[in-house]
C-alpha positions as CSV (number, residue, x, y, z in Angstrom):
1,I,-2.9,1.6,-16.8
2,V,-1.3,4.4,-14.8
3,P,-4.7,5.6,-13.4
4,L,-5.6,2.0,-12.5
5,L,-2.2,1.7,-10.7
6,A,-2.8,4.9,-8.8
7,V,-6.2,3.6,-7.6
8,T,-4.6,0.3,-6.5
9,F,-1.8,2.1,-4.7
10,V,-4.3,4.3,-2.8
11,R,-6.2,1.1,-1.8
12,F,-2.9,-0.5,-0.7
13,A,-2.1,2.6,1.4
14,K,-5.5,2.6,3.0
15,L,-5.2,-1.1,3.8
16,R,-1.8,-0.6,5.2
17,A,-3.0,2.2,7.5
18,A,-6.0,0.1,8.5
19,K,-3.8,-2.9,9.3
20,N,-1.9,-0.8,11.8
21,I,-5.0,-0.3,14.0
22,P,-5.5,-4.0,15.0
23,G,-1.8,-4.5,15.1
24,D,-1.4,-1.7,17.6
25,A,-4.4,-3.0,19.6
26,R,-2.9,-6.5,19.7
27,I,0.5,-5.2,20.9
28,K,-1.2,-3.1,23.5
29,L,-3.2,-6.0,24.8
30,T,-0.1,-8.3,24.8
31,N,1.8,-5.7,26.9
32,E,-1.1,-5.5,29.3
33,I,-1.1,-9.3,29.7
34,L,2.6,-9.3,30.2
35,N,2.4,-6.5,32.8
36,G,-0.5,-8.2,34.7
37,V,0.4,-11.8,34.2
38,R,0.2,-12.6,38.0
39,I,-3.4,-11.2,38.3
40,I,-4.5,-12.9,35.1
41,K,-3.1,-16.2,36.3
42,Y,-4.6,-15.7,39.8
43,Y,-8.1,-15.1,38.5
44,G,-7.9,-17.6,35.6
45,W,-8.4,-15.0,32.8
46,E,-6.0,-16.7,30.4
47,R,-8.7,-18.0,28.0
48,P,-10.6,-14.6,27.6
49,F,-7.4,-12.8,26.9
50,T,-6.2,-15.4,24.5
51,E,-9.5,-15.4,22.7
52,R,-9.3,-11.6,22.4
53,I,-5.8,-11.6,21.1
54,N,-6.8,-14.3,18.5
55,E,-9.8,-12.2,17.4
56,I,-7.5,-9.2,16.8
57,R,-5.0,-11.4,15.0
58,E,-7.7,-12.8,12.7
59,E,-8.8,-9.2,11.9
60,E,-5.2,-8.3,11.2
61,L,-4.6,-11.4,9.0
62,G,-7.7,-10.6,7.0
63,L,-6.4,-7.1,6.3
64,L,-3.0,-8.6,5.5
65,F,-4.7,-11.0,3.0
66,H,-6.4,-8.1,1.2
67,M,-3.1,-6.2,1.2
68,N,-1.4,-9.1,-0.5
69,L,-4.2,-9.4,-3.1
70,T,-3.8,-5.7,-3.9
71,L,-0.1,-6.2,-4.1
72,V,-0.6,-9.0,-6.6
73,V,-2.8,-6.8,-8.7
74,I,-0.1,-4.0,-8.6
75,V,2.6,-6.4,-9.7
76,M,0.4,-7.9,-12.4
77,L,-0.3,-4.4,-13.8
78,I,3.4,-3.4,-13.6
79,T,4.6,-6.5,-15.5
80,S,1.8,-6.1,-18.1
81,I,2.8,-2.6,-19.1
82,P,5.4,-3.6,-21.8
83,F,2.8,-5.9,-23.4
84,I,-0.2,-3.6,-23.2
85,M,1.6,-0.4,-24.3
86,P,2.2,-1.5,-28.0
87,I,-1.3,-2.9,-28.3
88,I,-2.9,0.4,-27.1
89,I,-0.6,2.5,-29.4
90,F,-1.2,0.3,-32.5
91,F,-5.0,0.3,-31.8
92,T,-5.1,4.0,-31.4
93,Y,-3.0,4.5,-34.6
94,T,-5.1,2.2,-36.8
95,K,-8.7,2.8,-35.4
96,I,-8.8,6.3,-34.2
97,D,-6.5,8.0,-36.7
98,N,-7.7,5.6,-39.5
99,Q,-4.2,5.0,-40.6
100,Q,-2.7,1.9,-42.3
101,L,0.0,0.2,-40.2
102,D,3.0,-0.9,-42.3
103,I,5.9,-3.1,-41.2
104,T,8.5,-0.3,-41.1
105,L,6.4,1.8,-38.8
106,A,5.5,-1.2,-36.6
107,F,9.1,-2.2,-36.1
108,T,10.3,1.3,-35.6
109,T,7.5,1.8,-33.0
110,L,8.4,-1.4,-31.2
111,S,12.1,-0.5,-31.0
112,L,11.3,2.9,-29.6
113,L,8.9,1.4,-27.1
114,G,11.7,-1.0,-26.1
115,L,13.7,2.1,-25.1
116,V,10.9,3.6,-23.2
117,T,9.8,0.5,-21.4
118,T,12.1,0.7,-18.4
119,P,11.3,4.4,-17.5
120,V,7.6,3.7,-17.9
121,M,7.9,0.7,-15.6
122,M,9.5,2.9,-13.0
123,I,6.4,5.1,-12.8
124,P,4.5,2.7,-10.4
125,G,7.5,2.6,-8.1
126,F,7.4,6.4,-8.0
127,F,3.7,6.3,-7.1
128,Q,4.4,3.7,-4.4
129,R,7.1,5.9,-2.8
130,C,4.8,8.9,-2.9
131,V,2.1,7.1,-1.1
132,L,4.6,5.8,1.4
133,C,5.9,9.3,2.0
134,M,2.4,10.6,2.5
135,L,1.8,7.9,5.2
136,I,5.1,8.7,6.9
137,W,4.4,12.4,6.7
138,N,1.0,11.8,8.4
139,H,2.6,9.9,11.2
140,C,5.4,12.5,11.6
141,F,2.8,15.3,11.5
142,V,0.9,13.8,14.5
143,I,4.2,13.4,16.4
144,V,5.1,17.0,15.7
145,I,1.7,18.2,16.9
146,V,2.0,16.2,20.2
147,V,5.5,17.6,20.8
148,V,4.3,21.2,20.2
149,V,1.3,20.7,22.6
150,V,3.6,19.2,25.3
151,V,6.1,22.0,24.9
152,A,3.3,24.6,25.0
153,V,1.9,23.0,28.2
154,F,5.2,22.8,29.9
155,S,6.3,26.3,28.9
156,T,3.2,27.8,30.6
157,L,4.0,26.1,33.9
C-alpha cells in the first residue's frame, strides 16, 4: 500500500503544481482587466475577456476535479490500511511460509497490529508533508535564484 500511496502523492503534487499555472494566468488576466477597465469598456471588449477568464477557470476546475479524485484515492488507501494489513500478513504466513494459523497466533498478531496501526497510518501524512516541502522548496529556490541575479546585476552597476 505504501508504494501505491507514494505514487498517488506524487500525482497529487503534480496536479497541484499544474493547477497553479491556470490560476496564475487567471489572476494575471483579471488584474489586466481591472487595470484597463476604461479601455475595455470603451472598445466593448467585455465579452472576449469574460470568455477567456471562463476558459481558464474551466481548465482550473478540471484540474481541481482530478486533484480531488486523487485525494479521495489517498484517503481510501489510508483508511484501508488497518483492514488490509492483517489480511496480507496472514496470507503471507499461511501461503508463502506454508504454516498453519492457529487461534493464539491469530489473536496475538491482531493485538500487536492494533498497537502498530496508528504509527503505520501516520506514514502517508509523512509522505504528504515531504511532497509539500519539495514543492515549497522548489518555489523558494526560484525566488532565491531571482534575488541572487538581481543582487548580482545591481552590484555590477
